[in-house]
PAMITOR-638525 format. One line per 10 residues: number of its first residue (from 1); their letters; for each residue x, y, z of N, C-alpha, C. Coordinates in steps of 0.2 Angstrom, whole numbers, padded with zeros to 4 digits, m for minus. Each point is the difference from the previous one (the first is absolute). Layout:
N
NUM> a> X,Y,Z,X,Y,Z,X,Y,Z  ...
//
This chain:
179
1> mrrlisfgfp> 0004,m0006,0000,m0004,0006,m0001,0004,0007,0001  0006,m0001,0003,0004,0006,0002,0003,0001,m0008  0003,m0004,m0003,0002,0000,m0006,m0004,0004,m0006  m0007,m0002,0002,m0005,0002,m0005,m0002,0007,0001  0001,0003,0006,m0002,0006,0001,0007,0004,0000  0006,m0002,m0001,0006,0004,m0002,0000,0001,m0007  m0003,m0006,m0004,0000,0001,m0008,m0006,0005,m0002  m0005,0000,0005,m0006,0004,m0002,0002,0007,0001  0003,0003,0006,0001,0005,0002,0005,0005,m0006  0005,m0003,m0003,0003,0004,m0004,m0005,0000,m0006
11> almltvslvl> m0003,m0005,m0003,m0003,0002,m0005,m0006,0005,0001  m0002,0000,0005,m0006,0005,0002,0004,0007,0000  0005,0001,0003,0003,0006,0000,0002,0002,m0007  0001,m0006,m0004,0004,0003,m0007,m0007,0003,m0004  m0005,m0003,0001,m0007,0001,m0002,m0004,0007,0002  0003,0002,0007,m0002,0006,0002,0004,0006,m0003  0007,m0002,0000,0004,0004,m0003,m0001,0002,m0007  m0003,m0005,m0003,m0001,0002,m0007,m0006,0004,m0001  m0006,m0001,0004,m0006,0001,0000,0001,0010,0002  0005,0000,0005,0000,0007,0003,0006,0005,m0006
21> lgfhwsaaae> 0004,m0005,m0004,0003,0005,m0005,m0004,0000,m0005  m0003,m0004,m0002,m0006,0001,m0006,m0003,0007,0001  m0003,0000,0008,m0003,0006,0001,0003,0007,0000  0006,m0002,0002,0006,0006,m0001,0001,0003,m0005  0001,m0004,m0006,0001,0002,m0008,m0007,0002,m0001  m0006,m0003,0001,m0007,0005,m0002,0001,0006,0002  0000,0001,0008,0000,0007,0003,0005,0004,m0003  0006,m0002,m0002,0005,0004,m0001,m0001,0003,m0008  m0005,m0004,m0004,m0001,0002,m0007,0000,0008,0000  0000,0001,m0006,m0002,0007,m0003,m0006,0001,m0003
31> rpgigqpapa> m0005,0004,0002,m0006,0001,m0003,0002,0005,m0005  m0004,0000,m0006,0002,0005,m0005,0001,0007,0001  0003,0004,m0002,0003,0006,0002,m0005,0005,m0006  0001,0007,0002,m0001,0006,m0002,0003,m0001,m0008  m0004,0002,m0004,0003,0001,m0007,0001,m0007,m0005  m0003,m0005,0005,0002,m0006,m0003,m0008,m0001,m0003  m0001,m0006,m0005,m0007,m0001,m0002,m0004,m0004,0005  m0007,0001,0001,m0003,m0004,0005,0000,m0007,m0002  m0001,m0005,0004,0001,m0007,m0002,m0006,m0001,m0004  0000,m0004,m0006,m0006,m0001,m0003,m0004,m0006,0001
41> fayrltdgkt> m0003,0002,0007,m0003,m0006,0003,m0008,0000,m0002  m0004,m0005,0000,m0006,0000,m0002,m0004,m0002,0007  m0004,0005,0002,m0003,0001,0009,m0007,m0004,m0001  m0001,m0005,0004,m0005,m0003,0002,m0006,0005,0003  m0006,0002,m0003,m0004,0003,0003,m0006,m0002,0004  m0002,0002,0005,m0006,m0002,0004,m0005,m0003,m0004  m0002,0002,m0005,m0005,m0001,m0003,0001,m0007,m0006  0006,m0003,0001,0001,m0006,m0003,0005,0003,m0008  m0001,0006,m0001,0004,0001,m0006,0007,0001,0001  0003,0003,m0006,0007,0000,0001,0002,0007,m0003
51> ltpselrghp> 0005,0003,0004,0002,0008,m0003,0006,m0003,m0004  0001,0001,m0006,0006,0001,m0003,0003,0005,m0002  0007,m0001,m0001,0005,0005,m0001,m0002,0006,m0005  m0004,m0005,m0006,m0002,0005,m0006,m0006,0004,0001  m0003,m0002,0006,m0006,0006,0002,0002,0005,0004  0007,m0001,0003,0002,0006,0003,0004,0003,m0005  0003,m0001,m0004,0005,0003,m0005,m0003,0007,m0002  0004,0005,0001,m0003,0006,m0003,m0003,0005,0006  m0002,m0003,0005,m0003,0003,0006,0004,0001,0005  0001,0005,0005,0004,0001,0006,m0004,m0004,0005
61> ymlwlmatwc> 0003,m0003,0004,m0004,m0004,0005,0002,0000,0007  m0002,0000,0005,0002,m0003,0006,0000,m0006,0002  0004,m0005,0001,0001,m0007,0001,0000,0000,0010  m0004,m0001,0002,0000,0000,0007,m0001,m0007,0003  0006,m0001,0004,0000,m0007,0004,m0002,0000,0006  m0005,m0003,0003,m0003,0002,0006,m0002,m0007,0004  m0001,0000,0006,m0001,m0006,0005,m0005,0003,0003  m0007,m0006,m0001,m0007,0002,0003,0000,0002,0008  0006,m0002,0004,0000,0000,0007,0003,0007,0002  0003,0004,m0004,0004,0006,0000,m0005,0007,0001
71> sscqggtavv> 0001,0003,0005,m0004,0005,0002,0002,0007,m0006  0007,0000,0000,0001,0006,m0006,m0004,m0002,m0006  0000,m0006,m0002,m0002,m0002,m0007,m0008,0002,m0001  m0005,m0002,0008,m0005,0002,0000,m0002,0008,0000  0004,0004,0003,0000,0007,m0002,0002,0001,m0007  0006,m0002,m0002,0000,0003,m0008,m0004,m0004,m0004  m0004,m0004,0001,m0006,m0003,m0005,m0005,0005,0000  m0002,0003,0006,m0005,0006,0002,0003,0007,m0004  0007,0001,0000,0002,0007,m0004,m0001,m0002,m0007  0002,m0004,m0003,m0001,m0003,m0007,m0007,0000,m0002
81> aqhigelrah> m0003,m0004,0005,m0008,0002,m0001,m0003,0008,m0002  0003,0004,0005,m0002,0007,0000,0002,0003,m0008  0005,m0003,m0002,0003,0003,m0006,0000,m0003,m0006  m0002,m0006,0000,m0001,m0003,m0006,m0002,0001,m0007  m0005,0005,0002,m0003,0005,m0006,0005,0004,m0004  0004,0004,0006,0006,0004,m0003,0004,m0005,m0003  0002,m0005,0003,0005,m0004,m0005,m0003,m0003,m0006  m0005,m0001,0000,m0005,m0002,m0006,0001,0005,m0005  m0001,0008,0002,m0001,0005,m0006,0008,0000,m0003  0005,m0002,0005,0007,0001,m0003,0002,m0006,m0004
91> gvrvvqveva> m0004,m0005,0000,0001,m0006,m0005,0005,m0005,0004  m0001,0001,0008,0004,m0005,0003,m0004,m0006,0003  0004,m0005,0000,m0005,m0006,0002,0005,m0002,0006  m0005,m0003,0006,0003,m0003,0006,0000,m0007,0000  0005,m0003,0001,m0001,m0008,0000,0004,m0002,0007  m0006,m0001,0004,m0001,m0001,0006,0002,m0008,0002  0005,m0003,0003,0001,m0006,m0001,0002,m0003,0008  m0004,m0005,0001,0003,m0003,0008,0006,m0004,m0002  0004,0000,0005,0006,m0004,m0001,m0001,m0006,0002  0003,m0006,m0004,m0001,m0006,0002,m0001,m0003,0007
101> ndlgysgppl> m0005,m0004,0001,0000,m0002,0007,m0001,0005,0006  m0001,0006,m0002,0000,0006,0005,0006,0000,0004  0006,m0001,m0002,0006,0000,0001,0001,m0004,0008  m0005,m0007,m0001,m0001,m0005,0007,m0004,0003,0005  m0002,0005,m0001,m0004,0001,0005,m0009,0001,m0002  m0004,m0002,0006,m0007,0001,m0004,m0003,0006,0001  m0003,0002,m0005,m0004,0006,m0001,m0007,m0001,m0002  m0004,0004,m0002,m0007,m0002,m0003,0002,0000,m0007  m0006,m0004,m0004,0000,0000,m0005,0001,0005,m0005  0004,0002,m0006,0000,0005,m0004,m0007,0002,m0002
111> asfrkavgma> m0005,m0004,m0001,m0007,0002,m0001,m0003,0005,0005  0002,m0002,0007,m0003,0004,0004,0004,0007,m0001  0006,0001,0000,0004,0005,m0002,m0004,0005,m0004  m0001,m0004,m0006,m0003,0004,m0005,m0006,0002,0002  m0004,m0004,0003,m0007,0003,0000,0000,0005,0006  0004,0002,0004,0000,0005,0004,0002,0006,m0003  0001,0000,m0006,0002,0006,m0004,m0007,0004,m0003  m0004,m0006,m0001,m0006,0002,m0003,0000,0001,m0008  m0003,0005,m0002,m0001,0000,m0007,0006,0002,m0004  0004,0004,0002,0007,0002,m0001,0003,m0006,m0003
121> aaspnwywge> m0001,m0006,0004,0005,m0006,m0001,m0003,m0002,m0009  m0005,0001,m0001,m0003,m0002,m0007,0003,0005,m0006  0004,0004,0003,0003,0005,m0007,0005,m0004,m0005  m0002,0002,m0005,0002,m0005,m0006,0009,0001,m0001  0001,0004,0003,0008,0002,0001,0004,m0004,0006  m0004,m0002,0004,0002,m0005,0007,m0001,m0007,m0001  0006,m0004,0000,0001,m0007,0000,0000,m0003,0007  m0002,m0005,0001,0001,m0003,0006,0002,m0007,m0002  0006,m0001,0005,0002,m0009,m0003,0005,m0002,0006  0002,m0005,m0002,0006,m0004,0004,0005,m0002,m0003
131> ltraqtqtld> 0005,0001,0003,0007,m0001,m0002,0002,m0008,0001  0004,m0004,m0004,0002,m0006,0000,0008,0001,0006  0001,m0005,0001,0005,m0001,0005,0007,0003,m0004  0000,m0003,m0006,0005,0004,m0004,0001,0007,m0001  m0006,0003,m0003,m0002,0007,0000,0002,0004,0006  m0002,m0004,0006,0001,0004,0007,0009,0000,0002  0002,m0006,m0003,0009,0000,0002,0002,0005,m0005  m0002,0000,m0005,0004,0006,m0005,m0002,0007,0001  m0007,0001,0003,m0002,0007,0000,0003,0003,0007  m0002,m0005,0005,0002,0002,0007,0004,m0005,0004
141> praypdiyyl> 0005,0000,m0002,0004,m0005,0002,0003,0000,0008  m0001,0007,0003,0000,0001,0008,m0006,m0001,0003  m0004,m0003,m0003,m0008,m0001,0002,m0003,0007,0005  0001,0006,m0003,m0005,0006,0003,m0006,m0002,m0003  m0005,0003,0005,m0006,m0001,m0001,m0003,0005,m0003  0002,0006,m0002,m0003,0005,m0002,0004,0004,m0006  0002,m0002,m0007,0004,0004,m0003,m0002,0001,m0007  0001,0006,m0004,m0002,0000,m0006,0006,0003,m0004  m0002,m0003,m0007,0004,0003,m0005,m0005,0004,m0005  0004,0006,m0002,m0005,0005,m0006,0004,m0001,m0007
151> inaqgrivai> m0004,m0003,m0003,0003,m0002,m0007,m0003,0005,m0005  0005,0001,m0004,m0002,0006,m0005,m0004,m0003,m0007  m0002,0003,m0004,m0003,m0004,m0006,0004,m0002,m0004  0006,0000,0001,0005,m0003,m0005,0003,m0008,0004  m0002,m0001,0006,0001,m0006,0004,0006,0000,0005  0001,0007,0000,0007,0001,0006,m0002,0001,0005  0003,m0002,0006,m0001,0002,0006,0001,0006,0003  m0002,0005,0001,0001,0007,0001,0001,0002,0008  m0003,m0004,0004,0000,0000,0008,m0001,m0006,0003  0002,0000,0006,m0001,m0006,0005,m0002,0003,0006
161> dgapaatwss> m0005,m0002,0004,m0002,0003,0006,m0004,m0004,0005  m0004,0001,0003,m0003,m0003,0005,m0007,0004,0003  m0004,m0002,0003,m0005,0003,0003,m0003,0006,m0003  m0005,m0002,m0005,m0002,0005,m0005,m0004,0006,0005  m0002,m0001,0005,m0004,0004,0004,0006,0006,0004  0005,m0002,0000,0006,0004,0002,0003,0004,m0005  0000,m0003,m0006,0004,0002,m0006,m0005,0003,m0005  m0006,0002,0001,m0004,0001,m0005,0002,0006,m0005  0004,0004,0002,0002,0006,m0003,0004,m0004,m0006  0005,m0004,0001,0004,m0001,m0006,m0004,m0005,m0005
171> ierfaegks> m0005,m0002,0002,m0005,m0006,m0004,m0004,0005,m0005  m0001,0006,0003,m0005,0006,m0003,0005,0004,m0006  0008,0001,0003,0003,0003,m0005,0001,m0005,m0006  0002,m0007,0002,m0001,m0005,m0005,m0005,0000,m0006  m0006,m0001,0003,m0006,0001,m0004,m0001,0006,m0003  0003,0006,0002,0000,0006,m0005,0006,0001,m0005  0003,m0005,0001,0006,m0001,m0006,0007,0005,0003  m0001,0002,0007,0005,0003,0001,0007,m0004,0005  0000,m0005,0000,0006,m0003,0003,0004,m0005,m0005
//
């Protein structure tokens, strides 16, 4: 029995080390940066449809990664709801996506989050969806619950920030073409 335990323990430690090393690699990965093209992802929407890169091409948009348990995400959603008409008037789309598995924490379903916004959530320039694990790892390698990318009509990232409720003026300048 002792020999089995001594053999099993090193194997277990090796497995744990590899898992932690893999986690470290993903946590240290670089997300896309300012000036780079936005990843050409197709986003799975809550209505079962898919939002493709070709549908976003030619339009400035805000790609917002959020977790449903995040209180700043809730506040940001309310602010975006107040200004969704203004964004639409400037041709800006909002792609609000829940990070994969809510970053491992439990939160309300995205549908509840959307319902709390009311009729503004049905605006034709506001898309609601969920990221895959691979998309989350690419766009949010540090697992922040509330970040967004502002992407110009040419598909280039012009800004990366977080908490839209606190940074609305930056989003507004982007929508007005001043960033």
